[in-house]
C-alpha positions as CSV (number, residue, x, y, z in Angstrom):
1,M,0.0,0.0,-0.3
2,F,1.1,3.5,-1.0
3,E,0.3,7.0,0.1
4,P,-2.0,7.8,-2.3
5,L,-1.1,11.3,-4.4
6,E,-2.9,13.8,-4.3
7,L,-2.8,16.2,-7.1
8,S,-3.8,20.4,-7.8
9,T,-3.8,22.7,-10.1
10,P,-4.8,26.3,-10.4
11,R,-8.4,25.3,-10.7
12,L,-8.9,21.4,-10.0
13,R,-8.0,18.8,-7.4
14,L,-7.0,15.2,-8.6
15,R,-7.8,13.0,-5.7
16,Q,-8.7,9.9,-3.8
17,W,-12.5,8.8,-4.1
18,R,-15.2,9.0,-1.3
19,P,-18.3,7.6,-0.7
20,A,-19.9,11.2,-1.7
21,D,-18.1,10.5,-4.9
22,R,-20.8,7.5,-5.9
23,E,-23.9,9.4,-6.5
24,P,-22.5,12.2,-9.0
25,F,-20.3,9.5,-11.1
26,A,-23.5,7.4,-11.1
27,A,-25.2,10.3,-13.2
28,L,-22.1,10.9,-15.0
29,N,-21.8,7.1,-16.6
30,A,-26.0,6.7,-16.9
31,D,-25.3,9.8,-19.6
32,P,-25.9,8.9,-22.9
33,K,-23.5,11.9,-23.9
34,V,-20.9,11.7,-22.3
35,M,-21.3,7.5,-22.4
36,E,-21.7,8.2,-26.7
37,Y,-17.9,6.2,-26.9
38,F,-18.8,3.6,-24.6
39,P,-21.1,0.6,-25.7
40,A,-23.1,1.0,-23.1
41,T,-24.2,3.3,-20.3
42,L,-23.1,2.2,-16.9
43,T,-25.6,0.7,-14.3
44,R,-25.4,2.4,-10.7
45,A,-23.6,-1.2,-9.8
46,E,-21.7,-0.8,-12.4
47,S,-20.6,2.4,-11.8
48,D,-20.2,1.8,-8.3
49,A,-18.1,-1.4,-8.7
50,L,-15.4,1.0,-11.1
51,A,-15.4,3.9,-8.8
52,D,-14.2,0.7,-6.0
53,R,-11.4,-0.2,-9.1
54,C,-10.3,3.1,-9.5
55,Q,-9.7,3.9,-5.3
56,T,-8.1,0.2,-4.2
57,L,-5.5,0.6,-7.5
58,I,-4.4,4.5,-5.7
59,A,-4.5,2.5,-2.3
60,E,-2.5,-0.5,-4.0
61,R,-0.6,2.3,-6.3
62,G,-0.5,5.7,-5.0
63,W,-1.3,6.3,-8.4
64,G,-4.7,5.6,-10.8
65,F,-7.6,6.9,-12.1
66,W,-8.2,10.1,-9.3
67,A,-11.7,11.9,-8.5
68,L,-11.6,15.2,-9.9
69,D,-12.8,18.6,-8.1
70,R,-13.3,22.3,-9.3
71,T,-11.1,23.8,-6.7
72,D,-14.0,26.8,-6.7
73,T,-17.1,24.5,-5.4
74,Q,-15.9,21.5,-4.7
75,E,-17.5,20.2,-7.1
76,F,-16.7,16.3,-8.2
77,I,-17.0,16.3,-11.6
78,G,-15.5,13.0,-13.2
79,F,-12.2,11.2,-13.4
80,L,-9.0,11.6,-15.0
81,G,-5.7,9.4,-14.5
82,L,-3.1,6.9,-15.0
83,H,-4.0,3.4,-15.1
84,I,-2.5,0.0,-16.6
85,P,-4.5,-1.3,-18.9
86,V,-6.6,-4.5,-18.1
87,P,-7.1,-5.7,-21.4
88,E,-4.3,-6.8,-23.1
89,L,-3.9,-4.5,-25.8
90,P,-1.9,-4.7,-29.4
91,F,0.5,-2.2,-27.5
92,S,0.5,-3.9,-23.8
93,P,2.5,-3.3,-21.7
94,C,1.5,0.1,-21.2
95,V,0.0,3.1,-19.4
96,E,-2.4,4.7,-19.9
97,I,-4.0,8.7,-19.4
98,G,-7.6,8.9,-19.6
99,W,-10.7,10.7,-18.1
100,R,-14.6,10.9,-17.7
101,L,-16.0,14.1,-17.1
102,A,-19.9,15.1,-16.3
103,V,-20.7,17.0,-20.0
104,R,-21.6,20.1,-17.8
105,H,-17.9,20.4,-17.4
106,W,-16.3,20.2,-21.7
107,G,-15.3,22.6,-22.9
108,Q,-13.5,24.5,-20.1
109,G,-10.1,23.1,-20.5
110,F,-10.9,20.9,-17.4
111,A,-9.4,17.7,-18.8
112,T,-6.2,19.0,-20.5
113,E,-5.2,21.0,-17.0
114,A,-5.3,17.9,-15.0
115,G,-4.0,15.6,-18.1
116,R,-0.9,17.5,-18.0
117,A,-1.0,17.1,-14.0
118,A,-1.2,13.2,-14.3
119,L,1.9,13.4,-17.1
120,R,3.7,14.8,-14.8
121,V,3.3,12.7,-12.7
122,G,4.1,9.3,-15.0
123,F,7.3,11.1,-16.6
124,E,8.5,13.3,-13.4
125,R,7.8,10.6,-10.1
126,L,7.6,7.6,-12.3
127,A,9.5,8.1,-14.8
128,L,7.3,6.8,-17.2
129,P,9.6,5.7,-20.5
130,E,6.0,6.3,-22.3
131,I,2.4,7.1,-21.3
132,V,-0.8,5.8,-23.9
133,S,-4.3,7.1,-24.9
134,F,-6.7,6.1,-27.0
135,A,-10.2,6.1,-28.2
136,V,-13.0,5.6,-30.7
137,V,-11.9,7.0,-34.1
138,G,-14.9,9.1,-34.4
139,N,-14.1,10.3,-31.0
140,R,-13.0,14.4,-31.8
141,R,-13.5,15.7,-28.4
142,S,-11.2,13.3,-26.8
143,R,-8.6,13.3,-30.0
144,A,-8.4,17.5,-29.1
145,V,-7.4,16.4,-25.9
146,M,-4.8,14.0,-26.6
147,E,-3.1,16.8,-28.8
148,R,-3.6,19.5,-26.6
149,L,-1.8,16.9,-24.3
150,G,1.4,17.3,-26.4
151,M,0.3,13.3,-28.1
152,R,1.2,12.3,-31.0
153,D,-1.2,10.5,-33.6
154,T,0.4,7.3,-34.3
155,T,-2.3,6.8,-37.2
156,E,-2.3,2.7,-35.2
157,T,-5.7,1.8,-35.0
158,F,-6.8,-1.3,-33.4
159,D,-10.1,-3.2,-32.4
160,H,-10.3,-2.5,-28.8
161,P,-10.6,-6.5,-27.1
162,K,-13.5,-5.7,-24.7
163,V,-15.7,-4.0,-27.4
164,P,-17.8,-6.5,-29.6
165,Q,-17.8,-7.7,-32.4
166,G,-19.1,-5.9,-35.1
167,H,-19.2,-3.0,-33.1
168,K,-19.5,0.5,-34.1
169,L,-17.3,1.6,-32.0
170,R,-14.4,-1.0,-31.8
171,Q,-12.2,0.5,-33.4
172,H,-9.8,2.8,-31.7
173,C,-6.6,5.1,-32.2
174,L,-3.8,5.2,-30.4
175,Y,-1.5,8.0,-29.7
176,R,1.9,8.0,-27.7
177,L,4.2,10.4,-25.9
178,T,7.8,9.5,-24.7
179,R,9.4,11.1,-21.8
180,E,11.8,12.5,-24.4
181,Q,8.7,14.2,-26.2
182,W,7.0,15.3,-23.3
183,E,10.1,17.1,-21.7
184,D,11.1,18.7,-24.9
185,S,7.5,20.0,-25.0
186,A,8.0,21.2,-21.6
187,L,11.7,23.4,-22.3
């Protein structure tokens, strides 16, 4: 067990999960707009199980998909962080950066701001050689965040193993950022 890392940016706090996060997280995961690029929305039980997994992984490693709060309102707005993907992906082993925010917090730069803090942890504290991100090919919003974070579109696509065969959301694109690229862009 590690002491969970908590991160702060000018407008956000990335922190360990709390029981009070479960209800707003379930609402976010039940929103068809938020879950547009996932095969289905999540039930309350599925959402709670995901929050429990995120909390457990942070407790075990000190990092993971952190709960994300706005510092001005103390409001839970979603999650963002680093994760070791469970399914075997064509580019495994890897660490990914990922996020999921409530719709009313989109378009304000929160994912990019928190993403930069998470990348800093990954490259400076964890000394990762590379961080990846992936999304459904048509998910322009997430791809734009990846690009704002300095990640490079590899032009590689792959079928995500957790999305059913033949499903319109199965094909994903891959973005990568090496520590060297990140260091060069931070200068």
